[in-house]
C-alpha positions as a Python dict, from the first residue, in 0.01 Angstrom:
ca = {
    (1, 'X'): (0, 0, 0),
    (2, 'X'): (-85, -57, -368),
    (3, 'X'): (-424, -177, -479),
    (4, 'X'): (-278, -501, -607),
    (5, 'X'): (-118, -575, -270),
    (6, 'X'): (-460, -543, -104),
    (7, 'X'): (-602, -848, -283),
    (8, 'X'): (-431, -1118, -69),
    (9, 'X'): (-575, -954, 243),
    (10, 'X'): (-938, -981, 135),
    (11, 'X'): (-995, -1297, 347),
    (12, 'X'): (-851, -1119, 654),
    (13, 'X'): (-1067, -811, 591),
    (14, 'X'): (-1368, -1038, 548),
    (15, 'X'): (-1297, -1211, 878),
    (16, 'X'): (-1254, -884, 1065),
    (17, 'X'): (-1578, -754, 916),
    (18, 'X'): (-1760, -1074, 1020),
    (19, 'X'): (-1622, -1057, 1375),
    (20, 'X'): (-1728, -694, 1401),
    (21, 'X'): (-2075, -781, 1274),
    (22, 'X'): (-2090, -1071, 1519),
    (23, 'X'): (-1997, -837, 1803),
    (24, 'X'): (-2283, -607, 1710),
    (25, 'X'): (-2525, -901, 1706),
    (26, 'X'): (-2398, -1019, 2046),
    (27, 'X'): (-2445, -668, 2184),
    (28, 'X'): (-2799, -664, 2045),
    (29, 'X'): (-2880, -970, 2257),
    (30, 'X'): (-2779, -776, 2569),
    (31, 'X'): (-2445, -951, 2627),
    (32, 'X'): (-2100, -796, 2641),
    (33, 'X'): (-1915, -894, 2318),
    (34, 'X'): (-1573, -864, 2483),
    (35, 'X'): (-1677, -1094, 2765),
    (36, 'X'): (-1819, -1348, 2520),
    (37, 'X'): (-1506, -1353, 2302),
    (38, 'X'): (-1285, -1382, 2611),
    (39, 'X'): (-1485, -1678, 2741),
    (40, 'X'): (-1462, -1845, 2401),
    (41, 'X'): (-1085, -1811, 2406),
    (42, 'X'): (-1059, -1943, 2763),
    (43, 'X'): (-1291, -2236, 2691),
    (44, 'X'): (-1094, -2344, 2387),
    (45, 'X'): (-726, -2252, 2411),
    (46, 'X'): (-689, -2239, 2790),
    (47, 'X'): (-774, -2607, 2843),
    (48, 'X'): (-646, -2928, 2691),
    (49, 'X'): (-1000, -3054, 2636),
    (50, 'X'): (-1092, -2736, 2447),
    (51, 'X'): (-780, -2751, 2229),
    (52, 'X'): (-851, -3115, 2155),
    (53, 'X'): (-1209, -3037, 2053),
    (54, 'X'): (-1091, -2766, 1814),
    (55, 'X'): (-827, -2994, 1659),
    (56, 'X'): (-1078, -3277, 1626),
    (57, 'X'): (-1330, -3059, 1444),
    (58, 'X'): (-1056, -2900, 1233),
    (59, 'X'): (-934, -3242, 1116),
    (60, 'X'): (-1262, -3324, 945),
    (61, 'X'): (-1284, -2974, 798),
    (62, 'X'): (-932, -3000, 651),
    (63, 'X'): (-1037, -3310, 458),
    (64, 'X'): (-1370, -3165, 342),
    (65, 'X'): (-1201, -2833, 259),
    (66, 'X'): (-956, -3016, 32),
    (67, 'X'): (-1253, -3196, -124),
    (68, 'X'): (-1369, -2857, -251),
    (69, 'X'): (-1030, -2695, -314),
    (70, 'X'): (-881, -2957, -549),
    (71, 'X'): (-1172, -2964, -799),
    (72, 'X'): (-1189, -2585, -778),
    (73, 'X'): (-846, -2572, -944),
    (74, 'X'): (-1016, -2711, -1255),
    (75, 'X'): (-1302, -2463, -1209),
    (76, 'X'): (-1531, -2732, -1069),
    (77, 'X'): (-1748, -2658, -768),
    (78, 'X'): (-1780, -2981, -570),
    (79, 'X'): (-2084, -2940, -347),
    (80, 'X'): (-2098, -3313, -280),
    (81, 'X'): (-1852, -3341, 9),
    (82, 'X'): (-2126, -3441, 252),
    (83, 'X'): (-2235, -3739, 44),
    (84, 'X'): (-1878, -3838, -35),
    (85, 'X'): (-1794, -3826, 335),
    (86, 'X'): (-2095, -4044, 418),
    (87, 'X'): (-2009, -4303, 154),
    (88, 'X'): (-1644, -4309, 261),
    (89, 'X'): (-1729, -4343, 629),
    (90, 'X'): (-1985, -4616, 560),
    (91, 'X'): (-1737, -4807, 344),
    (92, 'X'): (-1470, -4779, 614),
    (93, 'X'): (-1712, -4906, 878),
    (94, 'X'): (-1822, -5205, 667),
    (95, 'X'): (-1462, -5290, 584),
    (96, 'X'): (-1373, -5264, 952),
    (97, 'X'): (-1656, -5497, 1047),
    (98, 'X'): (-1546, -5751, 784),
    (99, 'X'): (-1184, -5759, 902),
    (100, 'X'): (-1082, -6038, 1142),
    (101, 'X'): (-1086, -5927, 1505),
    (102, 'X'): (-711, -5981, 1534),
    (103, 'X'): (-610, -5792, 1219),
    (104, 'X'): (-289, -5596, 1287),
    (105, 'X'): (-293, -5218, 1267),
    (106, 'X'): (-44, -5199, 978),
    (107, 'X'): (-298, -5396, 769),
    (108, 'X'): (-628, -5271, 910),
    (109, 'X'): (-566, -4895, 909),
    (110, 'X'): (-443, -4868, 546),
    (111, 'X'): (-724, -5100, 432),
    (112, 'X'): (-993, -4891, 599),
    (113, 'X'): (-848, -4565, 472),
    (114, 'X'): (-823, -4706, 120),
    (115, 'X'): (-1186, -4818, 138),
    (116, 'X'): (-1295, -4474, 258),
    (117, 'X'): (-1097, -4287, -9),
    (118, 'X'): (-1214, -4522, -287),
    (119, 'X'): (-1581, -4493, -191),
    (120, 'X'): (-1562, -4114, -176),
    (121, 'X'): (-1377, -4099, -508),
    (122, 'X'): (-1623, -4328, -685),
    (123, 'X'): (-1917, -4125, -558),
    (124, 'X'): (-1758, -3800, -680),
    (125, 'X'): (-1675, -3959, -1016),
    (126, 'X'): (-2047, -3997, -1083),
    (127, 'X'): (-2077, -3618, -1093),
    (128, 'X'): (-1753, -3594, -1292),
    (129, 'X'): (-1874, -3845, -1552),
    (130, 'X'): (-2206, -3663, -1589),
    (131, 'X'): (-2012, -3340, -1643),
    (132, 'X'): (-1777, -3484, -1905),
    (133, 'X'): (-2018, -3709, -2094),
    (134, 'X'): (-2351, -3532, -2060),
    (135, 'X'): (-2258, -3173, -1976),
    (136, 'X'): (-2448, -3185, -1647),
    (137, 'X'): (-2351, -2902, -1411),
    (138, 'X'): (-2147, -3053, -1127),
    (139, 'X'): (-2311, -2825, -871),
    (140, 'X'): (-2653, -2974, -941),
    (141, 'X'): (-2538, -3335, -973),
    (142, 'X'): (-2310, -3333, -669),
    (143, 'X'): (-2566, -3175, -438),
    (144, 'X'): (-2831, -3424, -552),
    (145, 'X'): (-2586, -3707, -491),
    (146, 'X'): (-2567, -3590, -129),
    (147, 'X'): (-2932, -3679, -79),
    (148, 'X'): (-2889, -4013, -256),
    (149, 'X'): (-2589, -4099, -35),
    (150, 'X'): (-2788, -4004, 274),
    (151, 'X'): (-3075, -4226, 163),
    (152, 'X'): (-2853, -4524, 75),
    (153, 'X'): (-2650, -4517, 395),
    (154, 'X'): (-2963, -4453, 604),
    (155, 'X'): (-3147, -4746, 448),
    (156, 'X'): (-2857, -4990, 474),
    (157, 'X'): (-2782, -4884, 830),
    (158, 'X'): (-3141, -4915, 948),
    (159, 'X'): (-3229, -5235, 765),
    (160, 'X'): (-2904, -5428, 737),
    (161, 'X'): (-2616, -5324, 957),
    (162, 'X'): (-2733, -5142, 1270),
    (163, 'X'): (-2680, -5300, 1611),
    (164, 'X'): (-3029, -5379, 1747),
    (165, 'X'): (-3192, -5085, 1931),
    (166, 'X'): (-2915, -4844, 1814),
    (167, 'X'): (-2847, -4617, 1518),
    (168, 'X'): (-2491, -4734, 1452),
    (169, 'X'): (-2306, -5029, 1303),
    (170, 'X'): (-2100, -5274, 1509),
    (171, 'X'): (-1754, -5150, 1604),
    (172, 'X'): (-1471, -5193, 1355),
    (173, 'X'): (-1181, -5427, 1430),
    (174, 'X'): (-959, -5289, 1706),
    (175, 'X'): (-660, -5297, 1472),
    (176, 'X'): (-830, -5024, 1268),
    (177, 'X'): (-852, -4778, 1559),
    (178, 'X'): (-634, -4469, 1541),
    (179, 'X'): (-485, -4366, 1878),
    (180, 'X'): (-609, -4046, 2039),
    (181, 'X'): (-379, -3776, 2173),
    (182, 'X'): (-400, -3911, 2527),
    (183, 'X'): (-256, -4246, 2416),
    (184, 'X'): (-4, -4086, 2184),
    (185, 'X'): (133, -3821, 2416),
    (186, 'X'): (-15, -3891, 2761),
    (187, 'X'): (-170, -3544, 2769),
    (188, 'X'): (-480, -3623, 2970),
    (189, 'X'): (-698, -3402, 2750),
    (190, 'X'): (-985, -3657, 2739),
    (191, 'X'): (-1085, -3515, 2400),
    (192, 'X'): (-1159, -3690, 2068),
    (193, 'X'): (-849, -3542, 1898),
    (194, 'X'): (-654, -3828, 1742),
    (195, 'X'): (-377, -3926, 1500),
    (196, 'X'): (-601, -3839, 1204),
    (197, 'X'): (-502, -3475, 1259),
    (198, 'X'): (-146, -3556, 1150),
    (199, 'X'): (-280, -3754, 854),
    (200, 'X'): (-477, -3445, 752),
    (201, 'X'): (-163, -3232, 768),
    (202, 'X'): (30, -3488, 560),
    (203, 'X'): (-245, -3508, 299),
    (204, 'X'): (-257, -3127, 279),
    (205, 'X'): (119, -3115, 223),
    (206, 'X'): (82, -3379, -47),
    (207, 'X'): (-193, -3178, -215),
    (208, 'X'): (29, -2867, -215),
    (209, 'X'): (317, -3060, -374),
    (210, 'X'): (81, -3207, -634),
    (211, 'X'): (-59, -2868, -730),
    (212, 'X'): (254, -2655, -724),
    (213, 'X'): (547, -2893, -772),
    (214, 'X'): (428, -3146, -1030),
    (215, 'X'): (349, -3157, -1400),
    (216, 'X'): (9, -3306, -1326),
    (217, 'X'): (-78, -3014, -1100),
    (218, 'X'): (38, -2765, -1362),
    (219, 'X'): (-186, -2934, -1619),
    (220, 'X'): (-477, -2927, -1372),
    (221, 'X'): (-442, -2555, -1312),
    (222, 'X'): (-398, -2487, -1684),
    (223, 'X'): (-715, -2682, -1759),
    (224, 'X'): (-905, -2465, -1515),
    (225, 'X'): (-761, -2132, -1627),
    (226, 'X'): (-820, -2179, -1999),
    (227, 'X'): (-965, -2515, -2111),
    (228, 'X'): (-947, -2430, -2482),
    (229, 'X'): (-579, -2330, -2467),
    (230, 'X'): (-504, -2637, -2254),
    (231, 'X'): (-659, -2865, -2515),
    (232, 'X'): (-454, -2703, -2790),
    (233, 'X'): (-144, -2767, -2576),
    (234, 'X'): (-229, -3137, -2566),
    (235, 'X'): (-377, -3144, -2214),
    (236, 'X'): (-682, -3367, -2172),
    (237, 'X'): (-926, -3142, -1989),
    (238, 'X'): (-1181, -3423, -1955),
    (239, 'X'): (-923, -3645, -1787),
    (240, 'X'): (-836, -3368, -1543),
    (241, 'X'): (-1203, -3304, -1471),
    (242, 'X'): (-1249, -3668, -1375),
    (243, 'X'): (-920, -3674, -1185),
    (244, 'X'): (-998, -3360, -986),
    (245, 'X'): (-1343, -3485, -888),
    (246, 'X'): (-1200, -3822, -789),
    (247, 'X'): (-932, -3659, -574),
    (248, 'X'): (-1189, -3432, -413),
    (249, 'X'): (-1413, -3727, -334),
    (250, 'X'): (-1120, -3921, -191),
    (251, 'X'): (-1037, -3628, 39),
    (252, 'X'): (-1394, -3618, 170),
    (253, 'X'): (-1393, -3996, 216),
    (254, 'X'): (-1070, -3976, 415),
    (255, 'X'): (-1255, -3774, 679),
    (256, 'X'): (-1363, -4120, 793),
    (257, 'X'): (-1012, -4160, 937),
    (258, 'X'): (-1109, -3899, 1195),
    (259, 'X'): (-1472, -3990, 1256),
    (260, 'X'): (-1468, -4370, 1222),
    (261, 'X'): (-1111, -4482, 1284),
    (262, 'X'): (-1019, -4217, 1538),
    (263, 'X'): (-1338, -4139, 1728),
    (264, 'X'): (-1662, -4339, 1703),
    (265, 'X'): (-1513, -4665, 1569),
    (266, 'X'): (-1843, -4727, 1390),
    (267, 'X'): (-2076, -4556, 1143),
    (268, 'X'): (-2357, -4367, 1309),
    (269, 'X'): (-2658, -4185, 1168),
    (270, 'X'): (-2601, -3809, 1152),
    (271, 'X'): (-2243, -3811, 1275),
    (272, 'X'): (-2104, -3589, 997),
    (273, 'X'): (-2300, -3287, 1135),
    (274, 'X'): (-2278, -3099, 806),
    (275, 'X'): (-1897, -3110, 783),
    (276, 'X'): (-1917, -3168, 409),
    (277, 'X'): (-2103, -2842, 358),
    (278, 'X'): (-1879, -2657, 603),
    (279, 'X'): (-1583, -2765, 390),
    (280, 'X'): (-1714, -2533, 118),
    (281, 'X'): (-1678, -2237, 353),
    (282, 'X'): (-1333, -2354, 461),
    (283, 'X'): (-1211, -2375, 102),
    (284, 'X'): (-1359, -2037, 5),
    (285, 'X'): (-1197, -1858, 300),
    (286, 'X'): (-863, -2021, 212),
    (287, 'X'): (-888, -1926, -155),
    (288, 'X'): (-860, -2299, -236),
    (289, 'X'): (-499, -2289, -117),
    (290, 'X'): (-398, -2607, 73),
    (291, 'X'): (-189, -2421, 332),
    (292, 'X'): (-469, -2173, 393),
    (293, 'X'): (-716, -2456, 441),
    (294, 'X'): (-542, -2560, 765),
    (295, 'X'): (-581, -2211, 914),
    (296, 'X'): (-934, -2177, 780),
    (297, 'X'): (-1036, -2514, 926),
    (298, 'X'): (-893, -2420, 1266),
    (299, 'X'): (-1088, -2093, 1261),
    (300, 'X'): (-1419, -2256, 1176),
    (301, 'X'): (-1355, -2533, 1428),
    (302, 'X'): (-1291, -2268, 1694),
    (303, 'X'): (-1614, -2088, 1610),
    (304, 'X'): (-1802, -2418, 1611),
    (305, 'X'): (-1680, -2544, 1949),
    (306, 'X'): (-1647, -2197, 2100),
    (307, 'X'): (-2010, -2130, 2019),
    (308, 'X'): (-2106, -2435, 2222),
    (309, 'X'): (-1888, -2322, 2512),
    (310, 'X'): (-2069, -1988, 2547),
    (311, 'X'): (-2422, -2097, 2459),
    (312, 'X'): (-2538, -2009, 2809),
    (313, 'X'): (-2452, -1646, 2730),
    (314, 'X'): (-2557, -1616, 2366),
    (315, 'X'): (-2719, -1855, 2114),
    (316, 'X'): (-2473, -2070, 1916),
    (317, 'X'): (-2654, -1958, 1600),
    (318, 'X'): (-2474, -1624, 1627),
    (319, 'X'): (-2142, -1792, 1548),
    (320, 'X'): (-2296, -1971, 1253),
    (321, 'X'): (-2393, -1624, 1135),
    (322, 'X'): (-2031, -1511, 1177),
    (323, 'X'): (-1920, -1800, 957),
    (324, 'X'): (-2180, -1710, 695),
    (325, 'X'): (-2092, -1338, 701),
    (326, 'X'): (-1725, -1427, 651),
    (327, 'X'): (-1801, -1622, 335),
    (328, 'X'): (-2046, -1364, 203),
    (329, 'X'): (-1781, -1096, 257),
    (330, 'X'): (-1517, -1293, 66),
    (331, 'X'): (-1759, -1334, -224),
    (332, 'X'): (-1890, -979, -212),
    (333, 'X'): (-1580, -766, -158),
    (334, 'X'): (-1417, -846, -496),
    (335, 'X'): (-1749, -771, -668),
    (336, 'X'): (-1813, -450, -475),
    (337, 'X'): (-1461, -317, -516),
    (338, 'X'): (-1365, -501, -835),
    (339, 'X'): (-1307, -192, -1047),
    (340, 'X'): (-1092, -32, -778),
    (341, 'X'): (-886, -348, -728),
    (342, 'X'): (-829, -392, -1100),
    (343, 'X'): (-729, -34, -1161),
    (344, 'X'): (-361, 62, -1142),
}
């Protein structure tokens, strides 16, 4: 195997290294790593409820992974997926509350998704505008916007829109609800997995077509690879910076289709559970490739739910460590072995 052919396998090597490190940590706690991994597999893929939980978690991570991956093509690091998700979910919930109770699904669902995508895009555009007009690093601005989004949604929820004695808004119009897998297929899984999973797959396919089969995607990638050369070729790098951030924010906002339309049916304090930040890890493991994001999201979703399933044997924090080691490995391996990989 040539050195060049090794490069695509760096994510797989990183994952294997992380799983091996996780096994050592599990053994250090006095548990049998093989038994723990086997129970994780049985608890997730051997039951409909477990499969549904993994797919449900993966759906949100696909959207937040795309929120990082698309701007990354223009060499932008969107750390603001958490705030964009919150703003999108809050907008979808408010729009769902405002709709008439009898609004049909073919009107309600697109309206709520449009509201979620628009709110996420607008919030991401703040960081994009600061980058283009004021030269503000998008990492700093987008992560600070997370805290502002958390404060705004928290204040409005607590003081304006929460149902008395609760921490959530009223339910959205029934026409805006996405059916779960039990209603769609009669599976009897009793899990939160819902039609938003198929929306996530469709959006991922659309992102792949945009990037690799369109002139706009070519210009985006060119802007990221060499901004100066792109400008000389007549490509507006500023326009693509704003466009990439807007698309990333819209992806994060669309996670509301899973959390608000498909599961809770309202906005609730703390319901994102850090999915916006986890999307960064998903995108890094996938190399910002849309197809890889699906597999990466499923892996992280499995580790997330599987860790809960075996928490009587080992602490769930161990599997968070596995996730972190995976990402650190992906970042570190090219640096550690960069000269070897570049040599012929």
